DSSP file (Angstrom, degrees, kcal/mol; ACC not computed):
  #  RESIDUE AA STRUCTURE BP1 BP2  ACC     N-H-->O    O-->H-N    N-H-->O    O-->H-N    TCO  KAPPA ALPHA  PHI   PSI    X-CA   Y-CA   Z-CA
    1    1 A X              0   0    0      0, 0.0     2,-0.2     0, 0.0    48,-0.0   0.000 360.0 360.0 360.0 145.5    0.0    0.0    0.0
    2    2 A X     >  -     0   0    0      1,-0.0     4,-1.9    46,-0.0     3,-0.3  -0.659 360.0 -96.4-113.6 175.0    1.1    3.5   -0.7
    3    3 A X  H  > S+     0   0    0      1,-0.2     4,-2.9    -2,-0.2     5,-0.3   0.821 120.6  56.5 -63.9 -31.9    0.2    6.8    1.0
    4    4 A X  H  > S+     0   0    0      2,-0.2     4,-2.3     1,-0.2    -1,-0.2   0.897 107.3  49.1 -66.3 -39.0   -2.5    7.7   -1.5
    5    5 A X  H  > S+     0   0    0     -3,-0.3     4,-2.1     2,-0.2    -2,-0.2   0.922 114.8  44.5 -65.1 -43.4   -4.3    4.4   -0.9
    6    6 A X  H  X S+     0   0    0     -4,-1.9     4,-2.4     2,-0.2    -2,-0.2   0.948 115.5  45.9 -67.2 -49.8   -4.2    4.9    2.9
    7    7 A X  H  X S+     0   0    0     -4,-2.9     4,-2.4     1,-0.2    -1,-0.2   0.890 113.1  51.6 -61.6 -38.8   -5.2    8.6    2.8
    8    8 A X  H  X S+     0   0    0     -4,-2.3     4,-2.2    -5,-0.3    -1,-0.2   0.918 109.8  48.0 -64.1 -44.2   -8.0    7.8    0.3
    9    9 A X  H  X S+     0   0    0     -4,-2.1     4,-2.2     1,-0.2    -2,-0.2   0.900 112.3  49.9 -64.3 -40.4   -9.4    5.1    2.5
   10   10 A X  H  X S+     0   0    0     -4,-2.4     4,-2.6     2,-0.2    -2,-0.2   0.902 110.5  49.3 -65.3 -41.3   -9.3    7.3    5.6
   11   11 A X  H  X S+     0   0    0     -4,-2.4     4,-2.4     2,-0.2    -1,-0.2   0.895 109.8  52.6 -63.9 -39.3  -11.0   10.2    3.7
   12   12 A X  H  X S+     0   0    0     -4,-2.2     4,-2.0     2,-0.2    -2,-0.2   0.934 112.0  44.5 -62.1 -46.7  -13.7    7.8    2.5
   13   13 A X  H  X S+     0   0    0     -4,-2.2     4,-2.3     2,-0.2    -2,-0.2   0.919 113.1  50.8 -64.3 -44.1  -14.4    6.5    6.1
   14   14 A X  H  X S+     0   0    0     -4,-2.6     4,-2.5     1,-0.2    -1,-0.2   0.886 109.6  51.7 -61.5 -38.0  -14.4   10.1    7.5
   15   15 A X  H  X S+     0   0    0     -4,-2.4     4,-2.5     2,-0.2    -1,-0.2   0.886 108.1  50.9 -65.7 -39.2  -16.8   11.1    4.8
   16   16 A X  H  X S+     0   0    0     -4,-2.0     4,-2.4     2,-0.2    -2,-0.2   0.912 111.6  47.8 -64.0 -42.2  -19.2    8.2    5.7
   17   17 A X  H  X S+     0   0    0     -4,-2.3     4,-2.6     2,-0.2    -2,-0.2   0.929 112.9  48.3 -63.5 -45.2  -19.1    9.2    9.3
   18   18 A X  H  X S+     0   0    0     -4,-2.5     4,-2.3     1,-0.2    -2,-0.2   0.894 111.1  50.7 -64.0 -39.8  -19.7   12.9    8.5
   19   19 A X  H  X S+     0   0    0     -4,-2.5     4,-1.9     2,-0.2    -1,-0.2   0.934 112.3  46.2 -63.4 -45.8  -22.6   11.9    6.2
   20   20 A X  H  X S+     0   0    0     -4,-2.4     4,-2.4     1,-0.2    -2,-0.2   0.899 111.4  52.1 -64.4 -40.7  -24.2    9.8    8.9
   21   21 A X  H  X S+     0   0    0     -4,-2.6     4,-2.0     1,-0.2    -1,-0.2   0.907 108.6  51.5 -61.8 -40.8  -23.7   12.4   11.5
   22   22 A X  H  X>S+     0   0    0     -4,-2.3     5,-2.8     1,-0.2     4,-0.9   0.873 109.2  50.4 -62.7 -38.1  -25.4   14.9    9.2
   23   23 A X  H  <5S+     0   0    0     -4,-1.9     3,-0.3     3,-0.2    -2,-0.2   0.908 109.0  52.0 -65.3 -41.5  -28.3   12.6    8.8
   24   24 A X  H  <5S+     0   0    0     -4,-2.4    -2,-0.2     1,-0.2    -1,-0.2   0.878 118.2  35.4 -64.3 -38.5  -28.7   12.1   12.6
   25   25 A X  H  <5S-     0   0    0     -4,-2.0    -1,-0.2    -5,-0.2    -2,-0.2   0.476 112.5-115.1 -95.9  -2.2  -28.8   15.9   13.3
   26   26 A X  T  <5 +     0   0    0     -4,-0.9     2,-0.8    -3,-0.3    -3,-0.2   0.803  62.7 148.7  76.8  29.6  -30.7   16.7   10.1
   27   27 A X     >< -     0   0    0     -5,-2.8     4,-1.8    -6,-0.2    -1,-0.2  -0.847  28.4-175.1-102.8 106.0  -27.9   18.8    8.5
   28   28 A X  H  > S+     0   0    0     -2,-0.8     4,-2.6     1,-0.2     5,-0.2   0.866  86.1  59.9 -62.9 -35.9  -28.0   18.6    4.7
   29   29 A X  H  > S+     0   0    0      1,-0.2     4,-2.4     2,-0.2    -1,-0.2   0.928 106.5  45.0 -59.7 -46.6  -24.8   20.6    4.6
   30   30 A X  H  > S+     0   0    0      2,-0.2     4,-2.4     1,-0.2    -1,-0.2   0.865 111.4  53.8 -67.1 -35.4  -22.9   18.0    6.6
   31   31 A X  H  X S+     0   0    0     -4,-1.8     4,-2.2     2,-0.2    -2,-0.2   0.930 110.7  45.9 -62.5 -44.8  -24.3   15.2    4.5
   32   32 A X  H  X S+     0   0    0     -4,-2.6     4,-2.3     2,-0.2    -2,-0.2   0.905 112.0  50.8 -66.1 -42.1  -23.1   16.9    1.4
   33   33 A X  H  X S+     0   0    0     -4,-2.4     4,-2.2     1,-0.2    -1,-0.2   0.903 109.9  51.5 -61.8 -40.1  -19.7   17.5    2.8
   34   34 A X  H  X S+     0   0    0     -4,-2.4     4,-2.1     2,-0.2    -2,-0.2   0.909 109.3  49.0 -62.9 -42.9  -19.5   13.9    3.9
   35   35 A X  H  X S+     0   0    0     -4,-2.2     4,-2.3     1,-0.2    -1,-0.2   0.891 109.2  53.7 -63.1 -38.9  -20.3   12.7    0.4
   36   36 A X  H  X S+     0   0    0     -4,-2.3     4,-2.5     1,-0.2    -2,-0.2   0.907 108.3  49.2 -61.7 -42.4  -17.7   15.1   -1.0
   37   37 A X  H  X S+     0   0    0     -4,-2.2     4,-3.0     2,-0.2    -1,-0.2   0.892 109.4  52.8 -63.8 -38.9  -15.1   13.6    1.2
   38   38 A X  H  X S+     0   0    0     -4,-2.1     4,-2.6     2,-0.2    -2,-0.2   0.928 110.6  46.4 -62.5 -44.6  -16.1   10.1    0.2
   39   39 A X  H  X S+     0   0    0     -4,-2.3     4,-2.2     2,-0.2    -2,-0.2   0.926 114.5  47.7 -63.1 -45.0  -15.7   11.0   -3.5
   40   40 A X  H  X S+     0   0    0     -4,-2.5     4,-2.4     1,-0.2    -2,-0.2   0.911 112.6  49.5 -62.2 -43.1  -12.4   12.6   -2.9
   41   41 A X  H  X S+     0   0    0     -4,-3.0     4,-2.4     1,-0.2    -2,-0.2   0.906 110.5  49.0 -64.1 -42.3  -11.2    9.7   -0.8
   42   42 A X  H  X S+     0   0    0     -4,-2.6     4,-2.3     2,-0.2    -1,-0.2   0.892 111.4  50.4 -65.4 -38.8  -12.2    7.2   -3.5
   43   43 A X  H  X S+     0   0    0     -4,-2.2     4,-2.1     2,-0.2    -2,-0.2   0.917 111.0  48.2 -64.7 -42.9  -10.5    9.2   -6.2
   44   44 A X  H  X S+     0   0    0     -4,-2.4     4,-2.2     1,-0.2    -2,-0.2   0.893 110.9  51.1 -66.2 -38.6   -7.3    9.4   -4.1
   45   45 A X  H  X S+     0   0    0     -4,-2.4     4,-2.6     2,-0.2    -1,-0.2   0.906 108.5  51.7 -64.0 -41.0   -7.4    5.6   -3.5
   46   46 A X  H  X S+     0   0    0     -4,-2.3     4,-2.5     2,-0.2    -2,-0.2   0.896 108.1  52.4 -62.0 -39.7   -7.8    5.0   -7.2
   47   47 A X  H  X S+     0   0    0     -4,-2.1     4,-2.3     2,-0.2    -2,-0.2   0.932 110.6  47.6 -60.2 -45.5   -4.8    7.1   -7.8
   48   48 A X  H  X S+     0   0    0     -4,-2.2     4,-2.2     1,-0.2    -2,-0.2   0.893 110.2  52.2 -63.0 -39.9   -2.8    5.0   -5.3
   49   49 A X  H  X S+     0   0    0     -4,-2.6     4,-2.3     1,-0.2    -1,-0.2   0.919 109.6  49.5 -60.5 -43.7   -4.1    1.8   -6.9
   50   50 A X  H  X S+     0   0    0     -4,-2.5     4,-2.5     1,-0.2    -2,-0.2   0.903 109.2  51.7 -63.3 -41.6   -2.9    3.1  -10.3
   51   51 A X  H  X S+     0   0    0     -4,-2.3     4,-2.5     1,-0.2    -1,-0.2   0.909 110.1  49.4 -61.7 -41.5    0.5    4.0   -8.9
   52   52 A X  H  X S+     0   0    0     -4,-2.2     4,-2.5     2,-0.2    -2,-0.2   0.905 110.6  50.1 -64.1 -41.5    0.9    0.5   -7.4
   53   53 A X  H  X S+     0   0    0     -4,-2.3     4,-2.6     2,-0.2    -2,-0.2   0.924 112.2  46.9 -62.9 -44.9   -0.1   -1.1  -10.7
   54   54 A X  H  X S+     0   0    0     -4,-2.5     4,-2.1     1,-0.2    -2,-0.2   0.914 111.6  51.5 -63.0 -42.5    2.4    0.9  -12.6
   55   55 A X  H  X S+     0   0    0     -4,-2.5     4,-0.9     1,-0.2    -2,-0.2   0.913 112.4  45.7 -61.7 -43.2    5.1    0.2  -10.0
   56   56 A X  H  X S+     0   0    0     -4,-2.5     4,-0.6     1,-0.2     3,-0.5   0.902 112.2  51.4 -66.8 -41.0    4.4   -3.6  -10.3
   57   57 A X  H >< S+     0   0    0     -4,-2.6     3,-0.6     1,-0.2    -1,-0.2   0.837 107.0  52.7 -67.2 -32.3    4.4   -3.5  -14.1
   58   58 A X  H 3< S+     0   0    0     -4,-2.1    -1,-0.2     1,-0.2    -2,-0.2   0.712 103.0  59.1 -77.3 -18.4    7.7   -1.7  -14.3
   59   59 A X  H 3<        0   0    0     -4,-0.9    -1,-0.2    -3,-0.5    -2,-0.2   0.654 360.0 360.0 -81.4 -15.7    9.4   -4.3  -12.1
   60   60 A X    <<        0   0    0     -4,-0.6    -1,-0.2    -3,-0.6    -2,-0.1   0.484 360.0 360.0 -74.6 360.0    8.5   -7.1  -14.6
């Protein structure tokens, strides 16, 4: 795993927590911010996945 994969996974989890918290308190703003973090986290994880794939392919 590389740092992008880890940071992406953490952002995704934090976004899920923020979204649920927003639902519990009835805050649409927090729900939207949580969804935004999830999208950002998934994108960063995909970047990390791509870097790992490239790294493995160049070692062959």
